[in-house]
N, CA, C and O atoms as a GROMACS GRO file, in nm:
protein
  340
    1MET      N    1   0.053  -0.120  -0.028
    1MET     CA    2  -0.009   0.013  -0.008
    1MET      C    3   0.140   0.140  -0.013
    1MET      O    4   0.254   0.149   0.031
    2SER      N    5   0.063   0.203  -0.079
    2SER     CA    6   0.154   0.369  -0.079
    2SER      C    7   0.079   0.462   0.060
    2SER      O    8  -0.023   0.440   0.126
    3ASP      N    9   0.184   0.571   0.067
    3ASP     CA   10   0.137   0.611   0.176
    3ASP      C   11  -0.064   0.700   0.171
    3ASP      O   12  -0.141   0.709   0.266
    4MET      N   13  -0.083   0.742   0.040
    4MET     CA   14  -0.170   0.786   0.022
    4MET      C   15  -0.263   0.668   0.060
    4MET      O   16  -0.344   0.711   0.142
    5ASP      N   17  -0.275   0.597   0.046
    5ASP     CA   18  -0.345   0.455   0.127
    5ASP      C   19  -0.359   0.438   0.234
    5ASP      O   20  -0.473   0.415   0.272
    6GLN      N   21  -0.298   0.440   0.288
    6GLN     CA   22  -0.319   0.376   0.423
    6GLN      C   23  -0.363   0.570   0.476
    6GLN      O   24  -0.411   0.576   0.590
    7VAL      N   25  -0.352   0.685   0.416
    7VAL     CA   26  -0.431   0.836   0.491
    7VAL      C   27  -0.608   0.774   0.431
    7VAL      O   28  -0.710   0.793   0.498
    8VAL      N   29  -0.607   0.690   0.278
    8VAL     CA   30  -0.779   0.736   0.275
    8VAL      C   31  -0.768   0.608   0.341
    8VAL      O   32  -0.870   0.612   0.411
    9GLY      N   33  -0.716   0.503   0.365
    9GLY     CA   34  -0.812   0.413   0.457
    9GLY      C   35  -0.857   0.463   0.633
    9GLY      O   36  -0.960   0.450   0.699
   10ALA      N   37  -0.718   0.525   0.662
   10ALA     CA   38  -0.767   0.577   0.813
   10ALA      C   39  -0.903   0.697   0.779
   10ALA      O   40  -1.005   0.719   0.845
   11LEU      N   41  -0.872   0.734   0.701
   11LEU     CA   42  -1.006   0.788   0.627
   11LEU      C   43  -1.122   0.774   0.648
   11LEU      O   44  -1.196   0.817   0.736
   12LEU      N   45  -1.144   0.679   0.523
   12LEU     CA   46  -1.273   0.485   0.555
   12LEU      C   47  -1.284   0.493   0.642
   12LEU      O   48  -1.396   0.534   0.675
   13SER      N   49  -1.182   0.463   0.759
   13SER     CA   50  -1.213   0.427   0.910
   13SER      C   51  -1.278   0.567   0.946
   13SER      O   52  -1.387   0.548   1.000
   14ALA      N   53  -1.259   0.652   0.940
   14ALA     CA   54  -1.343   0.761   1.071
   14ALA      C   55  -1.522   0.717   0.959
   14ALA      O   56  -1.631   0.673   0.993
   15ILE      N   57  -1.470   0.754   0.842
   15ILE     CA   58  -1.625   0.798   0.783
   15ILE      C   59  -1.717   0.652   0.822
   15ILE      O   60  -1.831   0.663   0.867
   16ALA      N   61  -1.679   0.572   0.808
   16ALA     CA   62  -1.766   0.453   0.878
   16ALA      C   63  -1.784   0.441   1.026
   16ALA      O   64  -1.822   0.326   1.050
   17ALA      N   65  -1.778   0.476   1.080
   17ALA     CA   66  -1.744   0.513   1.253
   17ALA      C   67  -1.851   0.627   1.263
   17ALA      O   68  -1.940   0.621   1.348
   18LEU      N   69  -1.839   0.752   1.158
   18LEU     CA   70  -1.941   0.841   1.207
   18LEU      C   71  -2.056   0.758   1.111
   18LEU      O   72  -2.152   0.771   1.187
   19GLU      N   73  -2.081   0.723   1.058
   19GLU     CA   74  -2.216   0.690   0.971
   19GLU      C   75  -2.278   0.561   1.042
   19GLU      O   76  -2.398   0.534   1.051
   20ALA      N   77  -2.204   0.511   1.076
   20ALA     CA   78  -2.235   0.415   1.283
   20ALA      C   79  -2.267   0.483   1.322
   20ALA      O   80  -2.387   0.456   1.315
   21PHE      N   81  -2.262   0.572   1.371
   21PHE     CA   82  -2.346   0.717   1.478
   21PHE      C   83  -2.486   0.753   1.441
   21PHE      O   84  -2.593   0.778   1.496
   22LEU      N   85  -2.421   0.741   1.285
   22LEU     CA   86  -2.561   0.797   1.268
   22LEU      C   87  -2.677   0.739   1.232
   22LEU      O   88  -2.782   0.804   1.232
   23GLU      N   89  -2.673   0.659   1.212
   23GLU     CA   90  -2.749   0.504   1.224
   23GLU      C   91  -2.794   0.431   1.344
   23GLU      O   92  -2.854   0.327   1.369
   24LEU      N   93  -2.742   0.526   1.404
   24LEU     CA   94  -2.781   0.424   1.616
   24LEU      C   95  -2.831   0.552   1.674
   24LEU      O   96  -2.869   0.554   1.790
   25ASP      N   97  -2.834   0.695   1.575
   25ASP     CA   98  -2.873   0.778   1.631
   25ASP      C   99  -2.818   0.881   1.772
   25ASP      O  100  -2.835   0.998   1.807
   26SER      N  101  -2.768   0.797   1.809
   26SER     CA  102  -2.616   0.881   1.892
   26SER      C  103  -2.548   0.964   1.860
   26SER      O  104  -2.468   0.952   1.768
   27GLN      N  105  -2.572   1.106   1.953
   27GLN     CA  106  -2.484   1.227   1.875
   27GLN      C  107  -2.478   1.205   1.725
   27GLN      O  108  -2.366   1.193   1.674
   28ALA      N  109  -2.584   1.198   1.651
   28ALA     CA  110  -2.582   1.238   1.498
   28ALA      C  111  -2.605   1.350   1.491
   28ALA      O  112  -2.672   1.367   1.389
   29TYR      N  113  -2.582   1.478   1.563
   29TYR     CA  114  -2.536   1.636   1.459
   29TYR      C  115  -2.401   1.620   1.511
   29TYR      O  116  -2.330   1.713   1.471
   30MET      N  117  -2.306   1.492   1.624
   30MET     CA  118  -2.155   1.520   1.597
   30MET      C  119  -2.160   1.465   1.498
   30MET      O  120  -2.160   1.555   1.414
   31ALA      N  121  -2.165   1.362   1.445
   31ALA     CA  122  -2.122   1.262   1.339
   31ALA      C  123  -2.182   1.281   1.162
   31ALA      O  124  -2.168   1.224   1.054
   32THR      N  125  -2.265   1.420   1.228
   32THR     CA  126  -2.282   1.463   1.108
   32THR      C  127  -2.184   1.622   1.060
   32THR      O  128  -2.125   1.622   0.952
   33ASN      N  129  -2.179   1.716   1.129
   33ASN     CA  130  -2.083   1.808   1.154
   33ASN      C  131  -1.930   1.696   1.113
   33ASN      O  132  -1.863   1.727   1.014
   34ALA      N  133  -1.907   1.622   1.163
   34ALA     CA  134  -1.786   1.572   1.133
   34ALA      C  135  -1.770   1.481   0.989
   34ALA      O  136  -1.675   1.448   0.918
   35LEU      N  137  -1.918   1.458   0.985
   35LEU     CA  138  -1.858   1.460   0.791
   35LEU      C  139  -1.877   1.552   0.714
   35LEU      O  140  -1.831   1.550   0.600
   36GLU      N  141  -1.969   1.680   0.777
   36GLU     CA  142  -1.929   1.765   0.675
   36GLU      C  143  -1.814   1.871   0.689
   36GLU      O  144  -1.791   1.965   0.614
   37GLU      N  145  -1.768   1.843   0.770
   37GLU     CA  146  -1.656   1.890   0.762
   37GLU      C  147  -1.551   1.793   0.684
   37GLU      O  148  -1.487   1.852   0.597
   38ILE      N  149  -1.526   1.668   0.698
   38ILE     CA  150  -1.456   1.601   0.563
   38ILE      C  151  -1.464   1.627   0.483
   38ILE      O  152  -1.369   1.669   0.416
   39ALA      N  153  -1.579   1.619   0.443
   39ALA     CA  154  -1.626   1.625   0.315
   39ALA      C  155  -1.607   1.781   0.238
   39ALA      O  156  -1.622   1.824   0.124
   40TYR      N  157  -1.561   1.845   0.383
   40TYR     CA  158  -1.555   1.984   0.282
   40TYR      C  159  -1.366   2.044   0.305
   40TYR      O  160  -1.330   2.149   0.251
   41ARG      N  161  -1.289   1.978   0.372
   41ARG     CA  162  -1.203   1.926   0.370
   41ARG      C  163  -1.105   1.896   0.179
   41ARG      O  164  -1.034   1.954   0.096
   42LEU      N  165  -1.204   1.715   0.219
   42LEU     CA  166  -1.137   1.644   0.080
   42LEU      C  167  -1.172   1.748  -0.085
   42LEU      O  168  -1.102   1.745  -0.186
   43SER      N  169  -1.335   1.853  -0.057
   43SER     CA  170  -1.363   1.967  -0.194
   43SER      C  171  -1.261   2.037  -0.176
   43SER      O  172  -1.275   2.140  -0.242
   44GLU      N  173  -1.119   2.038  -0.096
   44GLU     CA  174  -1.100   2.157  -0.106
   44GLU      C  175  -0.934   2.120  -0.151
   44GLU      O  176  -0.837   2.194  -0.139
   45MET      N  177  -0.938   1.982  -0.207
   45MET     CA  178  -0.769   1.882  -0.278
   45MET      C  179  -0.779   1.918  -0.408
   45MET      O  180  -0.881   1.900  -0.474
   46SER      N  181  -0.678   1.970  -0.450
   46SER     CA  182  -0.662   2.017  -0.592
   46SER      C  183  -0.710   1.939  -0.748
   46SER      O  184  -0.813   1.872  -0.754
   47ASP      N  185  -0.675   1.948  -0.795
   47ASP     CA  186  -0.724   1.826  -0.948
   47ASP      C  187  -0.610   1.721  -0.859
   47ASP      O  188  -0.632   1.652  -0.759
   48GLU      N  189  -0.487   1.739  -0.934
   48GLU     CA  190  -0.420   1.617  -0.903
   48GLU      C  191  -0.444   1.517  -0.757
   48GLU      O  192  -0.482   1.400  -0.743
   49GLU      N  193  -0.394   1.645  -0.640
   49GLU     CA  194  -0.509   1.540  -0.520
   49GLU      C  195  -0.582   1.444  -0.525
   49GLU      O  196  -0.550   1.332  -0.484
   50ARG      N  197  -0.738   1.486  -0.598
   50ARG     CA  198  -0.773   1.450  -0.638
   50ARG      C  199  -0.853   1.289  -0.686
   50ARG      O  200  -0.938   1.210  -0.647
   51ARG      N  201  -0.722   1.320  -0.838
   51ARG     CA  202  -0.753   1.191  -0.880
   51ARG      C  203  -0.613   1.102  -0.805
   51ARG      O  204  -0.619   0.982  -0.835
   52ASN      N  205  -0.539   1.124  -0.751
   52ASN     CA  206  -0.469   1.077  -0.638
   52ASN      C  207  -0.571   0.977  -0.533
   52ASN      O  208  -0.525   0.868  -0.498
   53PHE      N  209  -0.700   1.016  -0.490
   53PHE     CA  210  -0.744   0.998  -0.423
   53PHE      C  211  -0.836   0.903  -0.418
   53PHE      O  212  -0.888   0.830  -0.333
   54GLY      N  213  -0.849   0.938  -0.614
   54GLY     CA  214  -0.995   0.862  -0.662
   54GLY      C  215  -0.903   0.715  -0.661
   54GLY      O  216  -0.964   0.616  -0.621
   55ALA      N  217  -0.738   0.695  -0.708
   55ALA     CA  218  -0.671   0.641  -0.772
   55ALA      C  219  -0.640   0.514  -0.630
   55ALA      O  220  -0.604   0.397  -0.635
   56ALA      N  221  -0.676   0.618  -0.497
   56ALA     CA  222  -0.635   0.533  -0.415
   56ALA      C  223  -0.782   0.453  -0.342
   56ALA      O  224  -0.771   0.346  -0.283
   57ILE      N  225  -0.847   0.487  -0.348
   57ILE     CA  226  -1.010   0.478  -0.347
   57ILE      C  227  -1.016   0.327  -0.380
   57ILE      O  228  -0.999   0.232  -0.304
   58SER      N  229  -1.053   0.332  -0.557
   58SER     CA  230  -1.040   0.236  -0.632
   58SER      C  231  -0.923   0.067  -0.562
   58SER      O  232  -0.959  -0.046  -0.530
   59ARG      N  233  -0.790   0.130  -0.565
   59ARG     CA  234  -0.719   0.009  -0.522
   59ARG      C  235  -0.830  -0.056  -0.360
   59ARG      O  236  -0.865  -0.174  -0.355
   60ILE      N  237  -0.850  -0.003  -0.302
   60ILE     CA  238  -0.868  -0.028  -0.195
   60ILE      C  239  -1.035  -0.142  -0.159
   60ILE      O  240  -1.076  -0.247  -0.109
   61ALA      N  241  -1.086   0.019  -0.252
   61ALA     CA  242  -1.172  -0.126  -0.299
   61ALA      C  243  -1.220  -0.210  -0.333
   61ALA      O  244  -1.330  -0.261  -0.311
   62ALA      N  245  -1.069  -0.251  -0.442
   62ALA     CA  246  -1.044  -0.381  -0.547
   62ALA      C  247  -1.000  -0.507  -0.454
   62ALA      O  248  -0.997  -0.626  -0.486
   63ALA      N  249  -0.957  -0.427  -0.293
   63ALA     CA  250  -0.850  -0.558  -0.158
   63ALA      C  251  -0.993  -0.547  -0.122
   63ALA      O  252  -1.049  -0.636  -0.186
   64TYR      N  253  -1.080  -0.482  -0.050
   64TYR     CA  254  -1.211  -0.501  -0.016
   64TYR      C  255  -1.221  -0.638  -0.090
   64TYR      O  256  -1.211  -0.747  -0.032
   65ASP      N  257  -1.246  -0.618  -0.254
   65ASP     CA  258  -1.360  -0.718  -0.275
   65ASP      C  259  -1.312  -0.873  -0.292
   65ASP      O  260  -1.361  -0.982  -0.322
   66LEU      N  261  -1.174  -0.812  -0.252
   66LEU     CA  262  -1.071  -0.975  -0.310
   66LEU      C  263  -1.101  -1.070  -0.165
   66LEU      O  264  -1.117  -1.192  -0.151
   67GLU      N  265  -1.100  -0.942  -0.055
   67GLU     CA  266  -1.124  -1.021   0.089
   67GLU      C  267  -1.259  -1.088   0.074
   67GLU      O  268  -1.263  -1.203   0.117
   68GLU      N  269  -1.359  -1.043   0.028
   68GLU     CA  270  -1.528  -1.064  -0.012
   68GLU      C  271  -1.577  -0.957  -0.090
   68GLU      O  272  -1.594  -0.836  -0.074
   69PRO      N  273  -1.601  -1.064  -0.202
   69PRO     CA  274  -1.681  -0.960  -0.333
   69PRO      C  275  -1.806  -0.881  -0.264
   69PRO      O  276  -1.883  -0.896  -0.170
   70GLY      N  277  -1.778  -0.790  -0.366
   70GLY     CA  278  -1.880  -0.674  -0.323
   70GLY      C  279  -1.878  -0.635  -0.181
   70GLY      O  280  -1.980  -0.648  -0.113
   71THR      N  281  -1.766  -0.585  -0.129
   71THR     CA  282  -1.762  -0.525  -0.005
   71THR      C  283  -1.725  -0.394  -0.065
   71THR      O  284  -1.788  -0.294  -0.028
   72GLY      N  285  -1.630  -0.383  -0.154
   72GLY     CA  286  -1.621  -0.254  -0.194
   72GLY      C  287  -1.675  -0.166  -0.231
   72GLY      O  288  -1.618  -0.057  -0.228
   73GLU      N  289  -1.811  -0.179  -0.281
   73GLU     CA  290  -1.897  -0.098  -0.296
   73GLU      C  291  -1.901   0.046  -0.244
   73GLU      O  292  -1.878   0.158  -0.289
   74TRP      N  293  -1.942  -0.010  -0.126
   74TRP     CA  294  -1.930   0.128   0.017
   74TRP      C  295  -1.795   0.196  -0.058
   74TRP      O  296  -1.825   0.290  -0.131
   75VAL      N  297  -1.654   0.163  -0.051
   75VAL     CA  298  -1.576   0.237  -0.057
   75VAL      C  299  -1.574   0.334  -0.221
   75VAL      O  300  -1.495   0.427  -0.239
   76ARG      N  301  -1.682   0.286  -0.333
   76ARG     CA  302  -1.664   0.340  -0.446
   76ARG      C  303  -1.688   0.452  -0.387
   76ARG      O  304  -1.612   0.547  -0.367
   77ASN      N  305  -1.852   0.431  -0.346
   77ASN     CA  306  -1.935   0.563  -0.320
   77ASN      C  307  -1.892   0.628  -0.185
   77ASN      O  308  -1.973   0.705  -0.132
   78VAL      N  309  -1.779   0.606  -0.129
   78VAL     CA  310  -1.770   0.709  -0.053
   78VAL      C  311  -1.804   0.922  -0.099
   78VAL      O  312  -1.866   1.010  -0.039
   79PRO      N  313  -1.705   0.918  -0.261
   79PRO     CA  314  -1.672   1.018  -0.297
   79PRO      C  315  -1.804   1.116  -0.322
   79PRO      O  316  -1.825   1.233  -0.290
   80ARG      N  317  -1.886   1.015  -0.395
   80ARG     CA  318  -2.022   1.046  -0.404
   80ARG      C  319  -2.111   1.040  -0.325
   80ARG      O  320  -2.216   1.076  -0.379
   81ASN      N  321  -2.126   1.010  -0.212
   81ASN     CA  322  -2.193   1.031  -0.081
   81ASN      C  323  -2.105   1.112   0.030
   81ASN      O  324  -2.140   1.101   0.147
   82LEU      N  325  -1.995   1.190  -0.002
   82LEU     CA  326  -1.964   1.264   0.038
   82LEU      C  327  -2.011   1.457  -0.065
   82LEU      O  328  -2.024   1.546   0.019
   83GLY      N  329  -2.027   1.496  -0.178
   83GLY     CA  330  -2.074   1.549  -0.242
   83GLY      C  331  -1.980   1.530  -0.341
   83GLY      O  332  -2.031   1.576  -0.444
   84LEU      N  333  -1.824   1.466  -0.376
   84LEU     CA  334  -1.722   1.490  -0.462
   84LEU      C  335  -1.738   1.435  -0.559
   84LEU      O  336  -1.654   1.472  -0.642
   85ALA      N  337  -1.828   1.335  -0.609
   85ALA     CA  338  -1.786   1.314  -0.718
   85ALA      C  339  -1.977   1.360  -0.824
   85ALA      O  340  -1.983   1.352  -0.947
   0.00000   0.00000   0.00000
């Protein structure tokens, strides 16, 4: 894994945890604020950074699919769900 993959992997873990908080309706406002901040920060990426981020998302999703087919779909949807795609 590249350094970018490590960073994106950590970010995906945080997003997954925040989404779980939303589903539990526990501290939903805090989870929503955190997800909005992540989306805002990611929206500030340059074109090159967006390409690198997208490539890392694709690699990580493919790795998830190798472990268990179909599990990478959530990863592929993260940019769209954050309003980045």
